[in-house]
GUSE-15407 format. One record per residue (C-alpha): residue number from 1; x, y, z. Coordinates in nm, 3 decimals, decimal comma, m for minus. Layout:
N
vodo; c1; c2; c3
NUM; X; Y; Z .
...
This chain:
151
vodo; c1; c2; c3
1; m0,325; 5,187; 0,348 .
2; m0,203; 4,953; 0,059 .
3; m0,036; 4,712; 0,306 .
4; m0,328; 4,635; 0,520 .
5; m0,542; 4,561; 0,206 .
6; m0,261; 4,331; 0,073 .
7; m0,247; 4,143; 0,405 .
8; m0,595; 4,108; 0,414 .
9; m0,630; 3,974; 0,062 .
10; m0,338; 3,733; 0,125 .
11; m0,528; 3,598; 0,449 .
12; m0,850; 3,564; 0,234 .
13; m0,658; 3,360; m0,018 .
14; m0,468; 3,134; 0,234 .
15; m0,812; 3,061; 0,426 .
16; m0,974; 2,976; 0,083 .
17; m0,713; 2,743; m0,011 .
18; m0,672; 2,595; 0,343 .
19; m1,063; 2,493; 0,322 .
20; m1,015; 2,332; m0,016 .
21; m0,736; 2,127; 0,110 .
22; m0,944; 2,019; 0,418 .
23; m1,232; 1,914; 0,184 .
24; m0,993; 1,709; m0,036 .
25; m0,842; 1,531; 0,246 .
26; m1,177; 1,444; 0,415 .
27; m1,373; 1,352; 0,100 .
28; m1,663; 1,139; 0,171 .
29; m1,690; 1,055; 0,545 .
30; m1,586; 1,318; 0,754 .
31; m1,430; 1,089; 0,991 .
32; m1,252; 0,895; 0,726 .
33; m0,883; 0,894; 0,714 .
34; m0,667; 0,842; 0,405 .
35; m0,657; 0,448; 0,449 .
36; m1,046; 0,419; 0,473 .
37; m1,048; 0,378; 0,084 .
38; m0,835; 0,065; 0,112 .
39; m1,030; m0,123; 0,399 .
40; m1,131; m0,463; 0,328 .
41; m1,004; m0,786; 0,187 .
42; m0,768; m0,794; m0,119 .
43; m0,681; m1,101; m0,321 .
44; m0,319; m1,028; m0,443 .
45; m0,116; m1,208; m0,708 .
46; 0,259; m1,135; m0,735 .
47; 0,439; m1,183; m1,063 .
48; 0,802; m1,180; m1,150 .
49; 0,942; m0,881; m1,318 .
50; 0,990; m1,077; m1,650 .
51; 0,650; m1,232; m1,629 .
52; 0,477; m1,235; m1,956 .
53; 0,097; m1,237; m2,006 .
54; m0,078; m1,560; m1,910 .
55; 0,197; m1,635; m1,661 .
56; 0,099; m1,795; m1,344 .
57; 0,139; m1,590; m1,025 .
58; 0,443; m1,665; m0,808 .
59; 0,221; m1,640; m0,494 .
60; m0,159; m1,554; m0,419 .
61; m0,199; m1,381; m0,095 .
62; m0,473; m1,221; 0,101 .
63; m0,427; m0,861; 0,233 .
64; m0,656; m0,757; 0,498 .
65; m0,665; m0,369; 0,520 .
66; m0,835; m0,146; 0,800 .
67; m0,937; 0,207; 0,804 .
68; m0,635; 0,320; 0,972 .
69; m0,263; 0,237; 0,937 .
70; m0,295; m0,011; 1,208 .
71; m0,350; m0,416; 1,219 .
72; m0,280; m0,471; 0,840 .
73; m0,204; m0,798; 0,735 .
74; m0,093; m1,039; 0,470 .
75; m0,179; m1,422; 0,456 .
76; 0,024; m1,675; 0,264 .
77; m0,116; m2,017; 0,179 .
78; 0,186; m2,196; 0,330 .
79; 0,170; m2,034; 0,662 .
80; m0,072; m2,081; 0,975 .
81; m0,066; m1,712; 1,071 .
82; m0,082; m1,386; 0,866 .
83; 0,235; m1,177; 0,880 .
84; 0,182; m0,803; 1,009 .
85; 0,233; m0,535; 0,782 .
86; 0,325; m0,150; 0,823 .
87; 0,174; 0,077; 0,569 .
88; 0,200; 0,439; 0,496 .
89; 0,060; 0,682; 0,249 .
90; 0,265; 0,857; 0,007 .
91; 0,051; 1,102; m0,226 .
92; m0,176; 0,890; m0,426 .
93; 0,018; 0,553; m0,337 .
94; 0,035; 0,327; m0,033 .
95; 0,349; 0,153; 0,090 .
96; 0,330; m0,204; 0,255 .
97; 0,633; m0,328; 0,430 .
98; 0,653; m0,655; 0,596 .
99; 0,866; m0,965; 0,703 .
100; 1,032; m1,168; 0,818 .
101; 0,884; m1,496; 0,724 .
102; 0,932; m1,835; 0,561 .
103; 0,961; m1,822; 0,177 .
104; 0,670; m1,960; m0,029 .
105; 0,917; m2,007; m0,339 .
106; 1,251; m2,134; m0,165 .
107; 1,248; m2,413; 0,080 .
108; 1,429; m2,324; 0,401 .
109; 1,498; m1,985; 0,345 .
110; 1,342; m1,685; 0,505 .
111; 1,224; m1,373; 0,345 .
112; 1,393; m1,096; 0,534 .
113; 1,156; m0,803; 0,425 .
114; 0,923; m0,714; 0,149 .
115; 0,833; m0,357; 0,036 .
116; 0,547; m0,297; m0,214 .
117; 0,406; 0,036; m0,351 .
118; 0,048; 0,034; m0,495 .
119; m0,199; 0,251; m0,672 .
120; m0,568; 0,194; m0,629 .
121; m0,793; 0,227; m0,913 .
122; m1,167; 0,137; m0,781 .
123; m1,170; m0,214; m0,636 .
124; m0,801; m0,270; m0,807 .
125; m0,457; m0,220; m0,677 .
126; m0,146; m0,247; m0,897 .
127; 0,224; m0,187; m0,814 .
128; 0,557; m0,329; m0,764 .
129; 0,714; m0,533; m0,490 .
130; 1,072; m0,590; m0,380 .
131; 1,173; m0,870; m0,169 .
132; 1,480; m0,924; 0,015 .
133; 1,583; m1,302; 0,131 .
134; 1,770; m1,381; 0,445 .
135; 2,034; m1,578; 0,256 .
136; 2,410; m1,486; 0,266 .
137; 2,383; m1,303; m0,079 .
138; 2,071; m1,075; 0,016 .
139; 1,913; m1,204; m0,284 .
140; 1,653; m0,976; m0,423 .
141; 1,330; m1,049; m0,607 .
142; 1,120; m0,778; m0,772 .
143; 0,807; m0,799; m0,956 .
144; 0,441; m0,671; m0,992 .
145; 0,152; m0,709; m0,764 .
146; m0,204; m0,706; m0,878 .
147; m0,475; m0,706; m0,588 .
148; m0,867; m0,712; m0,631 .
149; m1,091; m0,628; m0,346 .
150; m1,313; m0,935; m0,256 .
151; m1,475; m0,790; 0,079 .
């Protein structure tokens, strides 16, 4: 008699937890996925890791984010076309990967790939980036990114 009651209690607890998890995942619009909160245009400034308060950004870009993981791009001022991005959610962070493209900072050098991990706070995203150049040394550049939603 005791075993069926314990099993029933465990099933009720599990069912209650499952409902709360679904509600947290689908907060807001019931059709919205985890990327919906990021959808829009973001003006992004990238700074060197050793940048001090008041330093100018290394580059300013425009990130176009969609309500799904598909179709995200980053637009550099020195390039005619935006660079496609791959994005994925990890907990409360979003990881963005993109490349290869001509460097905005080093003439005649390609950036092999960039990985940025960002946290969103309202209409702001902050995080770190890591860029690898396609030179013989595989030079790395890392720093911080600050993005503000503009649309």
